[in-house]
Z-matrix of the N, CA and C atoms (Angstrom, degrees):
N
C 1 1.367
C 2 1.578 1 108.28
N 3 1.291 2 118.11 1 137.05
C 4 1.451 3 120.26 2 -177.10
C 5 1.390 4 106.73 3 -124.33
N 6 1.387 5 113.46 4 127.25
C 7 1.498 6 119.09 5 168.57
C 8 1.475 7 112.66 6 -100.45
N 9 1.396 8 114.20 7 136.38
C 10 1.361 9 121.86 8 -171.26
C 11 1.472 10 111.00 9 -103.16
N 12 1.357 11 117.78 10 130.42
C 13 1.536 12 121.24 11 167.91
C 14 1.523 13 107.11 12 -87.49
N 15 1.365 14 111.83 13 156.19
C 16 1.437 15 120.94 14 -179.35
C 17 1.445 16 115.86 15 -50.92
N 18 1.450 17 116.89 16 -31.81
C 19 1.427 18 116.54 17 -175.12
C 20 1.603 19 110.86 18 -71.54
N 21 1.317 20 117.79 19 -26.57
C 22 1.387 21 120.31 20 175.40
C 23 1.533 22 109.05 21 -77.75
N 24 1.278 23 120.61 22 -34.56
C 25 1.446 24 118.97 23 175.96
C 26 1.481 25 113.88 24 -66.14
N 27 1.408 26 116.39 25 -33.91
C 28 1.371 27 122.06 26 -176.41
C 29 1.635 28 104.23 27 -72.92
N 30 1.232 29 116.01 28 -47.07
C 31 1.589 30 115.88 29 176.70
C 32 1.407 31 112.15 30 -60.05
N 33 1.247 32 122.71 31 -39.51
C 34 1.444 33 123.16 32 178.28
C 35 1.438 34 114.15 33 -68.52
N 36 1.321 35 118.96 34 -30.68
C 37 1.528 36 118.55 35 173.23
C 38 1.490 37 116.43 36 -79.21
N 39 1.482 38 113.44 37 -17.68
C 40 1.525 39 113.73 38 179.73
C 41 1.573 40 107.83 39 -89.76
N 42 1.344 41 118.71 40 -37.17
C 43 1.394 42 115.64 41 -177.81
C 44 1.571 43 112.20 42 -129.57
N 45 1.348 44 117.25 43 129.47
C 46 1.442 45 117.54 44 172.52
C 47 1.420 46 124.65 45 -82.15
N 48 1.433 47 111.72 46 10.54
C 49 1.531 48 118.28 47 -171.53
C 50 1.473 49 109.77 48 -123.78
N 51 1.354 50 122.79 49 3.40
C 52 1.447 51 124.42 50 -176.93
C 53 1.517 52 108.83 51 -93.14
N 54 1.385 53 115.46 52 178.98
C 55 1.382 54 122.82 53 -178.37
C 56 1.574 55 111.50 54 -67.59
N 57 1.334 56 120.32 55 -31.50
C 58 1.444 57 125.25 56 -179.38
C 59 1.679 58 104.32 57 -66.08
N 60 1.225 59 116.42 58 -47.87
C 61 1.448 60 122.98 59 178.07
C 62 1.483 61 115.06 60 -60.93
N 63 1.257 62 116.26 61 -38.51
C 64 1.513 63 118.60 62 178.76
C 65 1.561 64 110.82 63 -71.18
N 66 1.381 65 117.56 64 -38.51
C 67 1.471 66 115.64 65 177.25
C 68 1.423 67 112.31 66 -71.36
N 69 1.393 68 117.12 67 -32.17
C 70 1.414 69 119.53 68 177.90
C 71 1.555 70 112.06 69 -65.48
N 72 1.364 71 114.71 70 -39.85
C 73 1.413 72 122.21 71 177.14
C 74 1.449 73 114.07 72 -63.93
N 75 1.432 74 116.46 73 -37.29
C 76 1.410 75 126.86 74 173.60
C 77 1.548 76 110.90 75 -54.43
N 78 1.280 77 111.30 76 -40.96
C 79 1.534 78 122.37 77 -172.80
C 80 1.546 79 103.81 78 -78.32
N 81 1.280 80 122.17 79 -40.05
C 82 1.457 81 125.45 80 174.61
C 83 1.353 82 116.61 81 -57.63
N 84 1.382 83 119.38 82 -41.25
C 85 1.476 84 120.89 83 174.30
C 86 1.566 85 116.17 84 -87.47
N 87 1.426 86 114.73 85 10.88
C 88 1.412 87 114.65 86 171.16
C 89 1.578 88 118.20 87 94.09
N 90 1.358 89 111.13 88 2.48
C 91 1.461 90 116.97 89 -178.46
C 92 1.439 91 118.75 90 -71.03
N 93 1.348 92 114.35 91 -30.68
C 94 1.394 93 124.32 92 177.52
C 95 1.601 94 111.15 93 -138.14
N 96 1.331 95 115.63 94 152.41
C 97 1.514 96 116.99 95 175.53
C 98 1.423 97 107.67 96 -88.10
N 99 1.313 98 119.78 97 127.47
C 100 1.501 99 127.27 98 -178.85
C 101 1.517 100 107.79 99 -100.05
N 102 1.288 101 113.18 100 128.90
C 103 1.470 102 126.26 101 177.64
C 104 1.414 103 113.88 102 -112.58
N 105 1.226 104 125.00 103 138.08
C 106 1.456 105 128.70 104 172.55
C 107 1.575 106 111.40 105 -154.47
N 108 1.202 107 114.69 106 162.54
C 109 1.546 108 122.97 107 174.95
C 110 1.436 109 110.24 108 -111.02
N 111 1.263 110 118.29 109 150.99
C 112 1.467 111 125.09 110 -176.62
C 113 1.537 112 102.99 111 -60.23
N 114 1.361 113 120.83 112 -43.21
C 115 1.415 114 118.88 113 174.90
C 116 1.578 115 118.04 114 -49.85
N 117 1.287 116 110.82 115 -43.49
C 118 1.565 117 117.21 116 177.92
C 119 1.591 118 109.47 117 -66.40
N 120 1.301 119 116.30 118 -37.68
C 121 1.410 120 117.75 119 179.90
C 122 1.634 121 112.38 120 -66.78
N 123 1.225 122 110.04 121 -46.00
C 124 1.543 123 118.49 122 171.84
C 125 1.507 124 116.17 123 -58.77
N 126 1.283 125 116.72 124 -43.20
C 127 1.523 126 120.51 125 168.94
C 128 1.297 127 115.36 126 -60.72
N 129 1.364 128 121.77 127 -44.87
C 130 1.442 129 122.20 128 177.20
C 131 1.506 130 110.10 129 -60.15
N 132 1.344 131 116.39 130 -53.09
C 133 1.497 132 116.15 131 179.72
C 134 1.532 133 114.91 132 -53.41
N 135 1.365 134 114.79 133 -42.39
C 136 1.426 135 121.97 134 -177.43
C 137 1.533 136 107.66 135 -59.86
N 138 1.351 137 116.83 136 -47.92
C 139 1.500 138 117.65 137 178.96
C 140 1.479 139 113.88 138 -62.41
N 141 1.463 140 120.61 139 -40.26
C 142 1.340 141 118.40 140 179.06
C 143 1.436 142 116.65 141 -69.27
N 144 1.368 143 119.48 142 -30.40
C 145 1.344 144 123.32 143 174.15
C 146 1.499 145 112.41 144 -65.16
N 147 1.221 146 117.77 145 -40.38
C 148 1.463 147 125.07 146 -176.86
C 149 1.592 148 112.21 147 -69.20
N 150 1.358 149 116.52 148 -38.70
C 151 1.475 150 118.75 149 -160.47
C 152 1.503 151 113.10 150 -121.22
N 153 1.410 152 120.17 151 -10.64
C 154 1.410 153 118.53 152 -166.84
C 155 1.560 154 111.31 153 -134.11
N 156 1.317 155 114.78 154 158.61
C 157 1.511 156 120.79 155 -179.62
C 158 1.629 157 107.48 156 -71.66
N 159 1.400 158 105.95 157 155.92
C 160 1.546 159 116.67 158 -173.75
C 161 1.487 160 110.26 159 -55.07
N 162 1.264 161 127.15 160 -30.48
C 163 1.471 162 120.81 161 -178.90
C 164 1.512 163 114.02 162 -76.35
N 165 1.355 164 120.69 163 -14.03
C 166 1.466 165 122.48 164 166.63
C 167 1.515 166 109.19 165 -73.47
N 168 1.336 167 113.15 166 -42.66
C 169 1.522 168 113.87 167 -177.65
C 170 1.622 169 105.88 168 -70.43
N 171 1.281 170 127.15 169 -32.05
C 172 1.290 171 127.82 170 174.97
C 173 1.545 172 113.69 171 -62.65
N 174 1.352 173 118.42 172 -42.84
C 175 1.358 174 127.08 173 177.71
C 176 1.728 175 109.94 174 -65.69
N 177 1.231 176 111.25 175 -34.11
C 178 1.486 177 118.64 176 169.66
C 179 1.529 178 112.14 177 -59.32
N 180 1.336 179 110.24 178 -50.28
C 181 1.516 180 117.44 179 -179.03
C 182 1.570 181 110.68 180 -62.70
N 183 1.268 182 116.22 181 -39.83
C 184 1.519 183 121.51 182 173.70
C 185 1.489 184 109.20 183 -56.41
N 186 1.344 185 123.84 184 -49.23
C 187 1.446 186 128.93 185 -179.89
C 188 1.562 187 109.66 186 -58.91
N 189 1.349 188 115.56 187 -42.65
C 190 1.503 189 119.32 188 176.72
C 191 1.403 190 108.79 189 -58.65
N 192 1.375 191 120.33 190 -44.93
C 193 1.357 192 116.23 191 -174.30
C 194 1.577 193 117.64 192 -83.15
N 195 1.357 194 116.15 193 -31.74
C 196 1.491 195 118.71 194 -179.52
C 197 1.546 196 113.86 195 -86.45
N 198 1.364 197 121.16 196 -25.89
C 199 1.459 198 114.24 197 178.17
C 200 1.478 199 109.69 198 -82.34
N 201 1.313 200 120.71 199 133.96
C 202 1.495 201 117.27 200 -178.56
C 203 1.563 202 112.13 201 -81.17
N 204 1.315 203 112.58 202 85.18
C 205 1.433 204 123.19 203 -171.87
C 206 1.561 205 109.46 204 -68.44
N 207 1.365 206 116.52 205 147.36
C 208 1.429 207 118.72 206 160.33
C 209 1.502 208 108.83 207 -107.70
N 210 1.259 209 118.92 208 116.92
C 211 1.376 210 126.64 209 -173.31
C 212 1.536 211 107.88 210 -84.45
N 213 1.424 212 113.54 211 117.32
C 214 1.441 213 123.66 212 -176.64
C 215 1.536 214 108.92 213 -91.77
N 216 1.344 215 121.16 214 124.48
C 217 1.457 216 113.26 215 175.39
C 218 1.475 217 112.06 216 -75.42
N 219 1.263 218 120.15 217 153.26
C 220 1.430 219 128.48 218 177.43
C 221 1.520 220 109.21 219 -60.34
N 222 1.255 221 119.54 220 143.59
C 223 1.507 222 121.78 221 176.90
C 224 1.553 223 106.76 222 -79.86
N 225 1.151 224 123.86 223 170.43
C 226 1.491 225 127.66 224 -178.22
C 227 1.495 226 110.83 225 -60.46
N 228 1.301 227 117.68 226 158.31
C 229 1.396 228 121.80 227 -179.64
C 230 1.526 229 109.14 228 -59.74
N 231 1.334 230 114.64 229 -41.39
C 232 1.465 231 122.44 230 179.54
C 233 1.526 232 111.96 231 -57.79
N 234 1.444 233 114.24 232 -37.50
C 235 1.485 234 116.87 233 -177.60
C 236 1.452 235 106.45 234 -76.49
N 237 1.303 236 119.01 235 -38.82
C 238 1.546 237 116.62 236 177.22
C 239 1.526 238 113.03 237 -64.59
N 240 1.191 239 123.00 238 -39.70
C 241 1.393 240 127.43 239 177.22
C 242 1.496 241 109.33 240 -57.71
N 243 1.358 242 117.44 241 -33.52
C 244 1.458 243 119.27 242 -175.72
C 245 1.616 244 109.54 243 -62.54
N 246 1.305 245 110.65 244 -23.12
C 247 1.584 246 115.68 245 -174.78
C 248 1.480 247 107.95 246 -87.70
N 249 1.345 248 123.58 247 -9.33
C 250 1.384 249 122.68 248 178.55
C 251 1.462 250 115.40 249 -55.99
N 252 1.293 251 122.96 250 -24.92
C 253 1.455 252 120.51 251 177.19
C 254 1.551 253 112.01 252 -77.26
N 255 1.361 254 117.51 253 -12.22
C 256 1.476 255 124.16 254 -178.09
C 257 1.583 256 109.27 255 -97.14
N 258 1.311 257 110.34 256 -35.33
C 259 1.562 258 109.64 257 -166.46
C 260 1.569 259 105.95 258 -155.92
N 261 1.338 260 115.78 259 153.40
C 262 1.455 261 119.17 260 -174.87
C 263 1.482 262 111.39 261 -53.69
N 264 1.422 263 115.73 262 158.85
C 265 1.416 264 120.68 263 -176.24
C 266 1.617 265 112.06 264 -59.89
N 267 1.246 266 114.73 265 -43.65
C 268 1.493 267 123.44 266 -178.16
C 269 1.621 268 112.51 267 -55.10
N 270 1.311 269 119.39 268 -29.59
C 271 1.286 270 126.43 269 -173.09
C 272 1.644 271 117.77 270 -107.82
N 273 1.417 272 108.04 271 -9.24
C 274 1.491 273 114.44 272 178.89
C 275 1.453 274 114.78 273 -57.92
N 276 1.364 275 117.37 274 -36.79
C 277 1.512 276 120.00 275 178.47
C 278 1.434 277 110.01 276 -59.18
N 279 1.291 278 121.23 277 -38.67
C 280 1.609 279 127.09 278 -178.35
C 281 1.551 280 106.18 279 -60.51
N 282 1.347 281 118.24 280 -51.55
C 283 1.450 282 127.79 281 -173.94
C 284 1.538 283 105.21 282 -60.94
N 285 1.376 284 108.31 283 -52.14
C 286 1.536 285 111.66 284 -173.12
C 287 1.512 286 112.07 285 -66.45
N 288 1.355 287 121.47 286 -38.56
C 289 1.409 288 122.62 287 -178.16
C 290 1.695 289 109.56 288 -68.86
N 291 1.357 290 115.77 289 -37.88
C 292 1.390 291 118.56 290 174.00
C 293 1.449 292 113.76 291 -59.55
N 294 1.319 293 119.90 292 -44.01
C 295 1.376 294 124.28 293 -179.00
C 296 1.578 295 113.32 294 -72.31
N 297 1.329 296 113.64 295 -42.83
C 298 1.483 297 118.00 296 175.64
C 299 1.483 298 117.32 297 -62.69
N 300 1.417 299 114.40 298 -29.81
C 301 1.496 300 123.12 299 174.80
C 302 1.572 301 114.21 300 -79.38
N 303 1.265 302 116.42 301 -3.74
C 304 1.490 303 122.17 302 -176.82
C 305 1.545 304 116.46 303 62.39
N 306 1.296 305 106.85 304 33.53
C 307 1.493 306 110.95 305 176.01
C 308 1.576 307 114.57 306 -67.11
N 309 1.206 308 112.41 307 144.64
C 310 1.528 309 114.39 308 175.77
C 311 1.539 310 112.45 309 -85.39
N 312 1.289 311 118.19 310 -22.03
C 313 1.525 312 124.70 311 -177.74
C 314 1.568 313 107.77 312 -139.71
N 315 1.272 314 111.17 313 138.31
C 316 1.483 315 119.93 314 165.19
C 317 1.560 316 106.58 315 -106.44
N 318 1.293 317 116.40 316 120.82
C 319 1.548 318 115.44 317 -177.23
C 320 1.616 319 98.88 318 -106.97
N 321 1.343 320 107.87 319 133.52
C 322 1.481 321 120.28 320 177.49
C 323 1.500 322 112.43 321 -156.60
N 324 1.401 323 113.64 322 146.03
C 325 1.431 324 118.58 323 171.07
C 326 1.467 325 115.54 324 -93.13
N 327 1.416 326 117.50 325 -0.36
C 328 1.435 327 123.51 326 -179.94
C 329 1.440 328 112.39 327 -84.37
N 330 1.359 329 115.69 328 78.88
C 331 1.471 330 119.57 329 -179.24
C 332 1.514 331 110.73 330 -63.22
N 333 1.306 332 116.12 331 -40.28
C 334 1.454 333 120.96 332 -177.06
C 335 1.568 334 114.26 333 -49.92
N 336 1.350 335 117.21 334 -44.90
C 337 1.398 336 118.20 335 -178.43
C 338 1.550 337 117.61 336 -99.43
N 339 1.268 338 111.45 337 -23.24
C 340 1.541 339 119.43 338 -177.58
C 341 1.490 340 119.14 339 -95.95
N 342 1.306 341 114.15 340 -28.42
C 343 1.505 342 125.16 341 178.56
C 344 1.452 343 111.93 342 -97.00
N 345 1.245 344 120.96 343 57.10
C 346 1.501 345 126.32 344 -172.07
C 347 1.531 346 107.33 345 -111.00
N 348 1.264 347 115.30 346 155.12
C 349 1.548 348 123.56 347 170.36
C 350 1.524 349 112.46 348 -59.99
N 351 1.387 350 119.79 349 -31.89
C 352 1.420 351 119.55 350 179.48
C 353 1.560 352 111.22 351 -70.71
N 354 1.260 353 113.11 352 -36.21
C 355 1.564 354 113.52 353 178.46
C 356 1.446 355 112.92 354 -80.59
N 357 1.370 356 117.00 355 -29.12
C 358 1.510 357 115.36 356 177.43
C 359 1.501 358 107.18 357 -72.85
N 360 1.241 359 122.22 358 -25.16
C 361 1.492 360 123.93 359 -177.68
C 362 1.545 361 114.69 360 -87.65
N 363 1.486 362 115.67 361 -4.79
C 364 1.371 363 117.68 362 -168.92
C 365 1.533 364 114.98 363 -89.22
N 366 1.333 365 116.34 364 3.76
C 367 1.397 366 121.18 365 -178.41
C 368 1.579 367 114.53 366 47.40
N 369 1.308 368 110.95 367 55.46
C 370 1.465 369 115.51 368 -178.59
C 371 1.538 370 112.67 369 -79.06
N 372 1.238 371 119.66 370 158.46
C 373 1.524 372 126.54 371 179.35
C 374 1.419 373 115.35 372 -73.89
N 375 1.281 374 117.41 373 4.92
C 376 1.549 375 126.81 374 179.90
C 377 1.431 376 113.19 375 -138.05
N 378 1.441 377 118.39 376 167.76
C 379 1.373 378 129.41 377 -171.95
C 380 1.601 379 99.84 378 -115.43
N 381 1.265 380 113.72 379 121.38
C 382 1.551 381 117.32 380 175.11
C 383 1.579 382 102.77 381 -105.28
N 384 1.507 383 107.18 382 132.11
C 385 1.360 384 120.67 383 179.33
C 386 1.462 385 115.60 384 -161.77
N 387 1.315 386 121.75 385 164.10
C 388 1.419 387 123.50 386 176.07
C 389 1.514 388 110.05 387 -76.20
N 390 1.355 389 119.32 388 159.87
C 391 1.350 390 120.86 389 174.24
C 392 1.526 391 117.29 390 -55.47
N 393 1.279 392 109.56 391 -40.83
C 394 1.661 393 117.67 392 171.51
C 395 1.531 394 112.91 393 -55.25
N 396 1.261 395 118.47 394 -45.85
C 397 1.385 396 123.90 395 -175.97
C 398 1.486 397 108.55 396 -68.56
N 399 1.419 398 120.36 397 -43.57
C 400 1.430 399 127.26 398 176.80
C 401 1.418 400 106.57 399 -56.42
N 402 1.319 401 122.95 400 -48.91
C 403 1.519 402 129.74 401 -174.96
C 404 1.550 403 106.56 402 -59.01
N 405 1.330 404 118.00 403 -46.55
C 406 1.476 405 120.80 404 -173.71
C 407 1.617 406 108.44 405 -73.08
N 408 1.198 407 114.16 406 -40.16
C 409 1.569 408 121.95 407 -171.05
C 410 1.557 409 111.74 408 -83.49
N 411 1.318 410 117.93 409 -49.54
C 412 1.412 411 125.69 410 -169.87
C 413 1.463 412 127.72 411 -110.26
N 414 1.321 413 109.19 412 -33.20
C 415 1.497 414 117.39 413 -176.14
C 416 1.574 415 111.81 414 -62.79
N 417 1.303 416 125.36 415 -37.01
C 418 1.360 417 120.61 416 177.88
C 419 1.549 418 113.00 417 -70.10
N 420 1.370 419 117.62 418 -20.44
C 421 1.417 420 116.13 419 177.62
C 422 1.502 421 116.03 420 -81.00
N 423 1.296 422 117.31 421 5.45
C 424 1.595 423 120.03 422 -177.41
C 425 1.501 424 99.87 423 -75.96
N 426 1.347 425 113.51 424 139.70
C 427 1.464 426 126.81 425 -175.79
C 428 1.653 427 106.17 426 -62.10
N 429 1.243 428 120.00 427 -23.07
C 430 1.496 429 122.77 428 -179.77
C 431 1.389 430 107.95 429 -112.84
N 432 1.275 431 122.31 430 28.91
C 433 1.483 432 127.03 431 179.17
C 434 1.579 433 110.51 432 -47.28
N 435 1.369 434 120.33 433 -49.98
C 436 1.467 435 111.29 434 -173.95
C 437 1.541 436 117.31 435 -69.11
N 438 1.372 437 116.17 436 -19.63
C 439 1.345 438 118.45 437 172.76
C 440 1.511 439 115.52 438 -87.49
N 441 1.299 440 126.12 439 -3.31
C 442 1.397 441 129.16 440 178.35
C 443 1.475 442 113.72 441 -81.18
N 444 1.341 443 127.62 442 153.77
C 445 1.393 444 125.53 443 178.85
C 446 1.536 445 105.71 444 -58.00
N 447 1.397 446 109.29 445 145.43
C 448 1.480 447 114.83 446 -176.44
C 449 1.640 448 111.63 447 -106.27
N 450 1.248 449 118.01 448 147.55
C 451 1.468 450 117.38 449 172.57
C 452 1.530 451 111.02 450 -58.85
N 453 1.352 452 117.28 451 139.90
C 454 1.376 453 125.39 452 -178.24
C 455 1.640 454 112.88 453 -86.46
């Protein structure tokens, strides 16, 4: 199960040829289970509305429709606050939802906030990495790897 941060959804909407798009396509065809929270979807849409042309927003909407998402409810405010010691307040909801959803991986392009020594030392029940790192380390291990979309 892969939990998607807004940064990956933005990248997947911008480009159909990058690592984010490849992992999203693999989820679309049923190779992996895609998890997201409503807060992440709203954050993604807000970012796209502010900074990108309409066609990018439309591609994001297509991803929302075509990928069989598992919508993870946000944990309680108290639970989210418990992650403030590990990550900045703005991203604590992402970490909290990924953990609450039982995700195996949290995919993000936000290295500054998610690839920290505090998070690495926290012994979390998931692995945080970029889509590119996920593709290199885990994608080929999938039992249906030959039938999944391949990197171009």
